[in-house]
C-alpha positions in Angstrom: 11.7 82.7 -35.8 9.3 85.0 -37.6 6.5 83.4 -35.7 8.2 84.3 -32.4 8.7 87.9 -33.5 5.0 88.2 -34.5 3.9 86.8 -31.1 6.2 89.1 -29.2 5.1 92.2 -31.1 1.4 91.3 -30.6 2.0 90.8 -26.9 3.7 94.1 -26.6 0.9 95.9 -28.5 -1.7 94.3 -26.2 0.2 95.3 -23.0 0.7 98.8 -24.4 -3.0 99.1 -25.2 -4.0 97.9 -21.7 -1.6 100.3 -20.0 -2.9 103.2 -22.2 -6.5 102.3 -21.3 -5.7 102.1 -17.6 -3.9 105.5 -17.8 -6.9 107.1 -19.5 -9.2 105.9 -16.7 -6.9 106.5 -13.7 -4.4 109.1 -14.8 -3.2 112.1 -12.7 -5.8 114.6 -14.1 -8.8 112.5 -13.0 -10.3 113.9 -9.8 -13.4 112.0 -8.7 -13.4 113.4 -5.2 -14.3 117.0 -6.2 -17.3 116.1 -8.4 -18.7 113.1 -6.6 -20.8 115.1 -4.2 -21.9 117.7 -6.7 -23.1 116.2 -10.0 -21.6 112.7 -10.1 -19.4 113.5 -13.1 -15.7 114.2 -12.7 -14.3 116.6 -15.3 -10.7 116.4 -16.2 -8.8 119.5 -17.1 -9.2 118.6 -20.7 -13.0 118.5 -20.4 -13.1 121.9 -18.7 -10.9 123.4 -21.5 -13.4 122.1 -24.1 -16.3 123.5 -22.2 -14.6 126.9 -21.8 -13.8 127.0 -25.5 -17.4 126.2 -26.5 -18.7 129.0 -24.2 -16.1 131.4 -25.5 -16.9 130.6 -29.2 -20.7 131.0 -28.6 -20.2 134.3 -26.8 -18.0 135.7 -29.6 -20.0 134.8 -32.7 
């Protein structure tokens, strides 16, 4: 019985990790179409926020 529970839990963790990895690669914030023709790198909203924060902090030191 314990063996079955461990196998089911491990399978659920593996499926969850695969779903999370897929979501991080193909989630709704990913927009390859806008950046493909410009510089070949697609920024997500999160990347732009970090970039804006870095510029903001450098300008206000």
